[in-house]
Biopython code that builds the backbone (N, CA, C, O; Angstrom):
import numpy as np
from Bio.PDB.StructureBuilder import StructureBuilder

atoms = [
    (1, "MET", "N", (112.735, 108.552, 64.521)),
    (1, "MET", "CA", (113.931, 109.004, 65.187)),
    (1, "MET", "C", (114.615, 110.040, 64.317)),
    (1, "MET", "O", (114.738, 109.848, 63.108)),
    (2, "SER", "N", (115.059, 111.131, 64.911)),
    (2, "SER", "CA", (115.763, 112.175, 64.202)),
    (2, "SER", "C", (117.263, 111.920, 64.275)),
    (2, "SER", "O", (117.822, 111.757, 65.360)),
    (3, "LEU", "N", (117.902, 111.888, 63.124)),
    (3, "LEU", "CA", (119.330, 111.649, 63.074)),
    (3, "LEU", "C", (120.094, 112.957, 63.194)),
    (3, "LEU", "O", (119.554, 114.031, 62.929)),
    (4, "HIS", "N", (121.341, 112.856, 63.591)),
    (4, "HIS", "CA", (122.262, 113.975, 63.625)),
    (4, "HIS", "C", (122.307, 114.584, 62.226)),
    (4, "HIS", "O", (122.281, 113.844, 61.243)),
    (5, "PRO", "N", (122.373, 115.921, 62.106)),
    (5, "PRO", "CA", (122.318, 116.534, 60.780)),
    (5, "PRO", "C", (123.448, 116.091, 59.840)),
    (5, "PRO", "O", (123.266, 116.101, 58.623)),
    (6, "LEU", "N", (124.577, 115.716, 60.366)),
    (6, "LEU", "CA", (125.693, 115.262, 59.549)),
    (6, "LEU", "C", (125.863, 113.754, 59.671)),
    (6, "LEU", "O", (126.971, 113.267, 59.893)),
    (7, "SER", "N", (124.774, 113.019, 59.527)),
    (7, "SER", "CA", (124.838, 111.574, 59.678)),
    (7, "SER", "C", (124.498, 110.879, 58.373)),
    (7, "SER", "O", (123.797, 111.419, 57.517)),
    (8, "GLN", "N", (125.014, 109.670, 58.247)),
    (8, "GLN", "CA", (124.749, 108.843, 57.074)),
    (8, "GLN", "C", (124.085, 107.562, 57.550)),
    (8, "GLN", "O", (124.733, 106.740, 58.199)),
    (9, "PRO", "N", (122.809, 107.374, 57.241)),
    (9, "PRO", "CA", (122.120, 106.154, 57.686)),
    (9, "PRO", "C", (122.696, 104.921, 57.004)),
    (9, "PRO", "O", (123.160, 104.987, 55.866)),
    (10, "VAL", "N", (122.661, 103.803, 57.707)),
    (10, "VAL", "CA", (123.092, 102.517, 57.161)),
    (10, "VAL", "C", (121.846, 101.660, 57.041)),
    (10, "VAL", "O", (121.142, 101.428, 58.024)),
    (11, "LYS", "N", (121.581, 101.198, 55.848)),
    (11, "LYS", "CA", (120.352, 100.448, 55.570)),
    (11, "LYS", "C", (120.646, 98.956, 55.434)),
    (11, "LYS", "O", (121.764, 98.552, 55.114)),
    (12, "GLY", "N", (119.627, 98.157, 55.682)),
    (12, "GLY", "CA", (119.694, 96.738, 55.389)),
    (12, "GLY", "C", (120.352, 95.863, 56.436)),
    (12, "GLY", "O", (120.526, 94.665, 56.213)),
    (13, "ILE", "N", (120.720, 96.426, 57.566)),
    (13, "ILE", "CA", (121.298, 95.620, 58.643)),
    (13, "ILE", "C", (120.195, 95.329, 59.643)),
    (13, "ILE", "O", (119.567, 96.248, 60.170)),
    (14, "THR", "N", (119.962, 94.066, 59.902)),
    (14, "THR", "CA", (118.944, 93.691, 60.879)),
    (14, "THR", "C", (119.589, 92.923, 62.014)),
    (14, "THR", "O", (120.496, 92.117, 61.810)),
    (15, "HIS", "N", (119.110, 93.187, 63.193)),
    (15, "HIS", "CA", (119.560, 92.509, 64.408)),
    (15, "HIS", "C", (118.408, 92.610, 65.402)),
    (15, "HIS", "O", (117.761, 93.653, 65.489)),
    (16, "PRO", "N", (118.143, 91.551, 66.148)),
    (16, "PRO", "CA", (116.971, 91.587, 67.035)),
    (16, "PRO", "C", (117.030, 92.644, 68.138)),
    (16, "PRO", "O", (115.995, 92.988, 68.709)),
    (17, "TYR", "N", (118.216, 93.163, 68.449)),
    (17, "TYR", "CA", (118.332, 94.130, 69.540)),
    (17, "TYR", "C", (118.803, 95.501, 69.070)),
    (17, "TYR", "O", (119.149, 96.354, 69.887)),
    (18, "ILE", "N", (118.817, 95.718, 67.749)),
    (18, "ILE", "CA", (119.273, 96.999, 67.211)),
    (18, "ILE", "C", (118.124, 97.678, 66.478)),
    (18, "ILE", "O", (117.458, 97.073, 65.638)),
    (19, "ASP", "N", (117.904, 98.955, 66.814)),
    (19, "ASP", "CA", (116.861, 99.756, 66.184)),
    (19, "ASP", "C", (117.389, 100.461, 64.941)),
    (19, "ASP", "O", (116.702, 100.506, 63.920)),
    (20, "ASN", "N", (118.600, 101.013, 65.011)),
    (20, "ASN", "CA", (119.100, 101.878, 63.963)),
    (20, "ASN", "C", (120.621, 101.928, 64.036)),
    (20, "ASN", "O", (121.200, 101.868, 65.120)),
    (21, "ILE", "N", (121.266, 102.039, 62.870)),
    (21, "ILE", "CA", (122.713, 102.247, 62.805)),
    (21, "ILE", "C", (122.973, 103.378, 61.822)),
    (21, "ILE", "O", (122.380, 103.420, 60.744)),
    (22, "PHE", "N", (123.861, 104.294, 62.197)),
    (22, "PHE", "CA", (124.267, 105.357, 61.284)),
    (22, "PHE", "C", (125.695, 105.772, 61.613)),
    (22, "PHE", "O", (126.219, 105.460, 62.682)),
    (23, "VAL", "N", (126.313, 106.481, 60.675)),
    (23, "VAL", "CA", (127.645, 107.028, 60.893)),
    (23, "VAL", "C", (127.487, 108.534, 61.001)),
    (23, "VAL", "O", (126.927, 109.184, 60.118)),
    (24, "LYS", "N", (127.989, 109.072, 62.100)),
    (24, "LYS", "CA", (127.847, 110.499, 62.410)),
    (24, "LYS", "C", (129.196, 111.189, 62.210)),
    (24, "LYS", "O", (130.230, 110.700, 62.666)),
    (25, "GLN", "N", (129.170, 112.316, 61.533)),
    (25, "GLN", "CA", (130.367, 113.132, 61.369)),
    (25, "GLN", "C", (130.613, 113.896, 62.661)),
    (25, "GLN", "O", (129.669, 114.315, 63.330)),
    (26, "GLY", "N", (131.875, 114.076, 63.010)),
    (26, "GLY", "CA", (132.227, 114.775, 64.240)),
    (26, "GLY", "C", (131.821, 116.233, 64.231)),
    (26, "GLY", "O", (131.364, 116.761, 63.217)),
    (27, "ASP", "N", (131.993, 116.871, 65.364)),
    (27, "ASP", "CA", (131.649, 118.282, 65.507)),
    (27, "ASP", "C", (132.728, 119.161, 64.859)),
    (27, "ASP", "O", (133.680, 118.653, 64.267)),
    (28, "ALA", "N", (132.568, 120.471, 64.977)),
    (28, "ALA", "CA", (133.494, 121.411, 64.342)),
    (28, "ALA", "C", (134.920, 121.262, 64.860)),
    (28, "ALA", "O", (135.876, 121.488, 64.118)),
    (29, "VAL", "N", (135.068, 120.886, 66.118)),
    (29, "VAL", "CA", (136.407, 120.732, 66.697)),
    (29, "VAL", "C", (137.091, 119.483, 66.151)),
    (29, "VAL", "O", (138.281, 119.510, 65.837)),
    (30, "ASN", "N", (136.344, 118.396, 66.040)),
    (30, "ASN", "CA", (136.889, 117.121, 65.573)),
    (30, "ASN", "C", (136.286, 116.764, 64.223)),
    (30, "ASN", "O", (135.648, 115.720, 64.085)),
    (31, "ASN", "N", (136.479, 117.605, 63.245)),
    (31, "ASN", "CA", (135.805, 117.461, 61.962)),
    (31, "ASN", "C", (136.087, 116.125, 61.286)),
    (31, "ASN", "O", (135.228, 115.605, 60.573)),
    (32, "ALA", "N", (137.277, 115.557, 61.495)),
    (32, "ALA", "CA", (137.620, 114.292, 60.839)),
    (32, "ALA", "C", (137.082, 113.093, 61.600)),
    (32, "ALA", "O", (137.169, 111.966, 61.113)),
    (33, "ASP", "N", (136.531, 113.313, 62.776)),
    (33, "ASP", "CA", (136.035, 112.225, 63.615)),
    (33, "ASP", "C", (134.719, 111.702, 63.069)),
    (33, "ASP", "O", (133.759, 112.459, 62.924)),
    (34, "ARG", "N", (134.669, 110.396, 62.762)),
    (34, "ARG", "CA", (133.446, 109.743, 62.306)),
    (34, "ARG", "C", (133.107, 108.634, 63.291)),
    (34, "ARG", "O", (133.978, 107.860, 63.690)),
    (35, "VAL", "N", (131.846, 108.560, 63.679)),
    (35, "VAL", "CA", (131.405, 107.646, 64.723)),
    (35, "VAL", "C", (130.318, 106.731, 64.179)),
    (35, "VAL", "O", (129.330, 107.201, 63.616)),
    (36, "MET", "N", (130.502, 105.408, 64.350)),
    (36, "MET", "CA", (129.440, 104.451, 64.068)),
    (36, "MET", "C", (128.539, 104.427, 65.293)),
    (36, "MET", "O", (128.991, 104.089, 66.387)),
    (37, "VAL", "N", (127.274, 104.780, 65.123)),
    (37, "VAL", "CA", (126.331, 104.846, 66.229)),
    (37, "VAL", "C", (125.338, 103.696, 66.094)),
    (37, "VAL", "O", (124.701, 103.523, 65.055)),
    (38, "ILE", "N", (125.221, 102.917, 67.160)),
    (38, "ILE", "CA", (124.257, 101.822, 67.220)),
    (38, "ILE", "C", (123.199, 102.199, 68.253)),
    (38, "ILE", "O", (123.480, 102.271, 69.449)),
    (39, "ASP", "N", (121.978, 102.438, 67.774)),
    (39, "ASP", "CA", (120.849, 102.670, 68.674)),
    (39, "ASP", "C", (120.208, 101.315, 68.943)),
    (39, "ASP", "O", (119.674, 100.679, 68.034)),
    (40, "THR", "N", (120.264, 100.886, 70.181)),
    (40, "THR", "CA", (119.725, 99.575, 70.518)),
    (40, "THR", "C", (118.254, 99.683, 70.936)),
    (40, "THR", "O", (117.721, 100.773, 71.145)),
    (41, "LEU", "N", (117.637, 98.544, 71.044)),
    (41, "LEU", "CA", (116.281, 98.451, 71.578)),
    (41, "LEU", "C", (116.312, 98.153, 73.076)),
    (41, "LEU", "O", (115.274, 97.911, 73.692)),
    (42, "LEU", "N", (117.513, 98.173, 73.653)),
    (42, "LEU", "CA", (117.683, 97.824, 75.060)),
    (42, "LEU", "C", (117.380, 99.016, 75.949)),
    (42, "LEU", "O", (117.674, 100.158, 75.595)),
    (43, "SER", "N", (116.798, 98.748, 77.092)),
    (43, "SER", "CA", (116.528, 99.786, 78.074)),
    (43, "SER", "C", (117.499, 99.643, 79.228)),
    (43, "SER", "O", (117.593, 98.582, 79.845)),
    (44, "ASN", "N", (118.225, 100.725, 79.520)),
    (44, "ASN", "CA", (119.137, 100.674, 80.652)),
    (44, "ASN", "C", (118.392, 100.798, 81.981)),
    (44, "ASN", "O", (119.007, 100.752, 83.047)),
    (45, "ALA", "N", (117.080, 100.954, 81.917)),
    (45, "ALA", "CA", (116.256, 100.989, 83.122)),
    (45, "ALA", "C", (115.591, 99.640, 83.376)),
    (45, "ALA", "O", (114.724, 99.517, 84.241)),
    (46, "ALA", "N", (116.003, 98.637, 82.619)),
    (46, "ALA", "CA", (115.377, 97.313, 82.748)),
    (46, "ALA", "C", (115.614, 96.732, 84.130)),
    (46, "ALA", "O", (116.689, 96.874, 84.712)),
    (47, "ASP", "N", (114.584, 96.076, 84.638)),
    (47, "ASP", "CA", (114.695, 95.436, 85.947)),
    (47, "ASP", "C", (115.545, 94.171, 85.876)),
    (47, "ASP", "O", (116.202, 93.811, 86.853)),
    (48, "ASP", "N", (115.539, 93.506, 84.743)),
    (48, "ASP", "CA", (116.253, 92.244, 84.585)),
    (48, "ASP", "C", (117.639, 92.516, 84.001)),
    (48, "ASP", "O", (117.813, 92.526, 82.783)),
    (49, "THR", "N", (118.613, 92.734, 84.865)),
    (49, "THR", "CA", (119.955, 93.072, 84.406)),
    (49, "THR", "C", (120.629, 91.905, 83.698)),
    (49, "THR", "O", (121.460, 92.121, 82.816)),
    (50, "GLU", "N", (120.287, 90.673, 84.067)),
    (50, "GLU", "CA", (120.872, 89.520, 83.370)),
    (50, "GLU", "C", (120.403, 89.466, 81.920)),
    (50, "GLU", "O", (121.185, 89.152, 81.024)),
    (51, "LEU", "N", (119.143, 89.768, 81.692)),
    (51, "LEU", "CA", (118.616, 89.792, 80.330)),
    (51, "LEU", "C", (119.263, 90.924, 79.534)),
    (51, "LEU", "O", (119.654, 90.732, 78.383)),
    (52, "PHE", "N", (119.373, 92.091, 80.142)),
    (52, "PHE", "CA", (120.044, 93.228, 79.500)),
    (52, "PHE", "C", (121.469, 92.839, 79.111)),
    (52, "PHE", "O", (121.888, 93.058, 77.974)),
    (53, "ASP", "N", (122.211, 92.262, 80.058)),
    (53, "ASP", "CA", (123.591, 91.849, 79.800)),
    (53, "ASP", "C", (123.662, 90.829, 78.672)),
    (53, "ASP", "O", (124.546, 90.908, 77.818)),
    (54, "SER", "N", (122.747, 89.882, 78.662)),
    (54, "SER", "CA", (122.717, 88.853, 77.633)),
    (54, "SER", "C", (122.492, 89.456, 76.250)),
    (54, "SER", "O", (123.145, 89.060, 75.285)),
    (55, "HIS", "N", (121.576, 90.406, 76.154)),
    (55, "HIS", "CA", (121.292, 91.044, 74.871)),
    (55, "HIS", "C", (122.465, 91.916, 74.430)),
    (55, "HIS", "O", (122.796, 91.952, 73.245)),
    (56, "LEU", "N", (123.084, 92.608, 75.355)),
    (56, "LEU", "CA", (124.252, 93.425, 75.018)),
    (56, "LEU", "C", (125.410, 92.544, 74.557)),
    (56, "LEU", "O", (126.120, 92.897, 73.615)),
    (57, "ILE", "N", (125.599, 91.424, 75.198)),
    (57, "ILE", "CA", (126.647, 90.484, 74.782)),
    (57, "ILE", "C", (126.372, 89.972, 73.374)),
    (57, "ILE", "O", (127.306, 89.799, 72.591)),
    (58, "ASP", "N", (125.113, 89.728, 73.040)),
    (58, "ASP", "CA", (124.761, 89.314, 71.676)),
    (58, "ASP", "C", (125.200, 90.374, 70.662)),
    (58, "ASP", "O", (125.754, 90.044, 69.613)),
    (59, "ILE", "N", (124.955, 91.629, 70.977)),
    (59, "ILE", "CA", (125.379, 92.717, 70.083)),
    (59, "ILE", "C", (126.892, 92.743, 69.970)),
    (59, "ILE", "O", (127.428, 92.853, 68.868)),
    (60, "LEU", "N", (127.585, 92.645, 71.091)),
    (60, "LEU", "CA", (129.049, 92.684, 71.071)),
    (60, "LEU", "C", (129.630, 91.499, 70.307)),
    (60, "LEU", "O", (130.641, 91.646, 69.621)),
    (61, "ASN", "N", (129.009, 90.332, 70.415)),
    (61, "ASN", "CA", (129.473, 89.158, 69.671)),
    (61, "ASN", "C", (129.337, 89.366, 68.164)),
    (61, "ASN", "O", (130.127, 88.824, 67.391)),
    (62, "ASP", "N", (128.357, 90.134, 67.750)),
    (62, "ASP", "CA", (128.122, 90.387, 66.331)),
    (62, "ASP", "C", (128.805, 91.658, 65.830)),
    (62, "ASP", "O", (128.656, 92.028, 64.666)),
    (63, "LEU", "N", (129.550, 92.321, 66.704)),
    (63, "LEU", "CA", (130.102, 93.632, 66.382)),
    (63, "LEU", "C", (131.056, 93.616, 65.193)),
    (63, "LEU", "O", (131.021, 94.545, 64.387)),
    (64, "ASP", "N", (131.900, 92.605, 65.050)),
    (64, "ASP", "CA", (132.819, 92.568, 63.909)),
    (64, "ASP", "C", (132.060, 92.535, 62.585)),
    (64, "ASP", "O", (132.409, 93.253, 61.648)),
    (65, "ASP", "N", (131.024, 91.706, 62.510)),
    (65, "ASP", "CA", (130.213, 91.649, 61.289)),
    (65, "ASP", "C", (129.492, 92.970, 61.040)),
    (65, "ASP", "O", (129.416, 93.433, 59.902)),
    (66, "LEU", "N", (128.962, 93.577, 62.102)),
    (66, "LEU", "CA", (128.284, 94.862, 61.972)),
    (66, "LEU", "C", (129.251, 95.938, 61.483)),
    (66, "LEU", "O", (128.916, 96.718, 60.592)),
    (67, "LYS", "N", (130.453, 95.978, 62.068)),
    (67, "LYS", "CA", (131.460, 96.963, 61.656)),
    (67, "LYS", "C", (131.815, 96.809, 60.185)),
    (67, "LYS", "O", (131.905, 97.800, 59.459)),
    (68, "ASN", "N", (132.015, 95.574, 59.742)),
    (68, "ASN", "CA", (132.374, 95.342, 58.343)),
    (68, "ASN", "C", (131.278, 95.812, 57.401)),
    (68, "ASN", "O", (131.560, 96.439, 56.380)),
    (69, "GLU", "N", (130.043, 95.516, 57.736)),
    (69, "GLU", "CA", (128.925, 95.931, 56.882)),
    (69, "GLU", "C", (128.800, 97.454, 56.839)),
    (69, "GLU", "O", (128.565, 98.027, 55.776)),
    (70, "VAL", "N", (128.956, 98.103, 57.980)),
    (70, "VAL", "CA", (128.869, 99.565, 58.018)),
    (70, "VAL", "C", (130.013, 100.181, 57.215)),
    (70, "VAL", "O", (129.791, 101.139, 56.474)),
    (71, "GLN", "N", (131.216, 99.658, 57.344)),
    (71, "GLN", "CA", (132.347, 100.179, 56.570)),
    (71, "GLN", "C", (132.116, 99.992, 55.073)),
    (71, "GLN", "O", (132.477, 100.866, 54.286)),
    (72, "ASN", "N", (131.530, 98.882, 54.670)),
    (72, "ASN", "CA", (131.231, 98.660, 53.253)),
    (72, "ASN", "C", (130.238, 99.684, 52.718)),
    (72, "ASN", "O", (130.341, 100.119, 51.571)),
    (73, "GLN", "N", (129.279, 100.065, 53.551)),
    (73, "GLN", "CA", (128.242, 100.998, 53.099)),
    (73, "GLN", "C", (128.607, 102.465, 53.286)),
    (73, "GLN", "O", (128.317, 103.295, 52.424)),
    (74, "ALA", "N", (129.244, 102.785, 54.411)),
    (74, "ALA", "CA", (129.418, 104.193, 54.783)),
    (74, "ALA", "C", (130.872, 104.638, 54.867)),
    (74, "ALA", "O", (131.143, 105.812, 55.119)),
    (75, "GLY", "N", (131.799, 103.730, 54.664)),
    (75, "GLY", "CA", (133.208, 104.096, 54.749)),
    (75, "GLY", "C", (133.745, 103.963, 56.168)),
    (75, "GLY", "O", (133.054, 103.513, 57.082)),
    (76, "ALA", "N", (134.985, 104.364, 56.315)),
    (76, "ALA", "CA", (135.695, 104.206, 57.590)),
    (76, "ALA", "C", (135.122, 105.120, 58.673)),
    (76, "ALA", "O", (134.545, 106.170, 58.392)),
    (77, "PHE", "N", (135.301, 104.686, 59.910)),
    (77, "PHE", "CA", (134.917, 105.482, 61.074)),
    (77, "PHE", "C", (135.977, 105.286, 62.142)),
    (77, "PHE", "O", (136.754, 104.333, 62.089)),
    (78, "ASN", "N", (136.008, 106.201, 63.121)),
    (78, "ASN", "CA", (137.052, 106.204, 64.144)),
    (78, "ASN", "C", (136.704, 105.399, 65.379)),
    (78, "ASN", "O", (137.573, 104.756, 65.967)),
    (79, "HIS", "N", (135.450, 105.426, 65.777)),
    (79, "HIS", "CA", (135.040, 104.669, 66.958)),
    (79, "HIS", "C", (133.547, 104.359, 66.902)),
    (79, "HIS", "O", (132.830, 104.779, 65.994)),
    (80, "ILE", "N", (133.109, 103.606, 67.911)),
    (80, "ILE", "CA", (131.721, 103.123, 67.944)),
    (80, "ILE", "C", (131.050, 103.609, 69.224)),
    (80, "ILE", "O", (131.650, 103.612, 70.299)),
    (81, "GLU", "N", (129.807, 104.016, 69.083)),
    (81, "GLU", "CA", (128.990, 104.421, 70.226)),
    (81, "GLU", "C", (127.763, 103.519, 70.245)),
    (81, "GLU", "O", (127.046, 103.416, 69.250)),
    (82, "ILE", "N", (127.525, 102.866, 71.378)),
    (82, "ILE", "CA", (126.345, 102.013, 71.536)),
    (82, "ILE", "C", (125.414, 102.715, 72.518)),
    (82, "ILE", "O", (125.787, 102.992, 73.658)),
    (83, "ARG", "N", (124.199, 102.997, 72.057)),
    (83, "ARG", "CA", (123.234, 103.733, 72.884)),
    (83, "ARG", "C", (122.127, 102.820, 73.357)),
    (83, "ARG", "O", (121.624, 101.985, 72.606)),
    (84, "THR", "N", (121.757, 102.990, 74.608)),
    (84, "THR", "CA", (120.579, 102.335, 75.170)),
    (84, "THR", "C", (119.557, 103.422, 75.487)),
    (84, "THR", "O", (119.851, 104.614, 75.396)),
    (85, "HIS", "N", (118.365, 102.997, 75.857)),
    (85, "HIS", "CA", (117.300, 103.969, 76.131)),
    (85, "HIS", "C", (116.793, 103.821, 77.534)),
    (85, "HIS", "O", (115.895, 104.554, 77.947)),
]
sb = StructureBuilder()
sb.init_structure("model")
sb.init_model(0)
sb.init_chain("A")
sb.init_seg("    ")
for serial, (resi, resn, name, xyz) in enumerate(atoms, 1):
    if name == "N":
        sb.init_residue(resn, " ", resi, " ")
    sb.init_atom(name, np.array(xyz, "f"), 0.0, 1.0, " ", f" {name:<3s}", serial, name[0])
structure = sb.get_structure()
């Protein structure tokens, strides 16, 4: 996976439904904007929406712990983006 050119990868965080986490620096307009990006292993094209919802809820339930770990490694960020495929 190719990361945003102004991104800082976060290492050592494992979760069964997360592929990658990084902190991305904002664009030229919002230079101070930092975004925690969670690339999930979830497919938004999945036929089983209950399973998708269940896995997404698992991620959301763990979000406070994930945020704390990312802040410890990469510093503060302004918001979170959760990506599906």
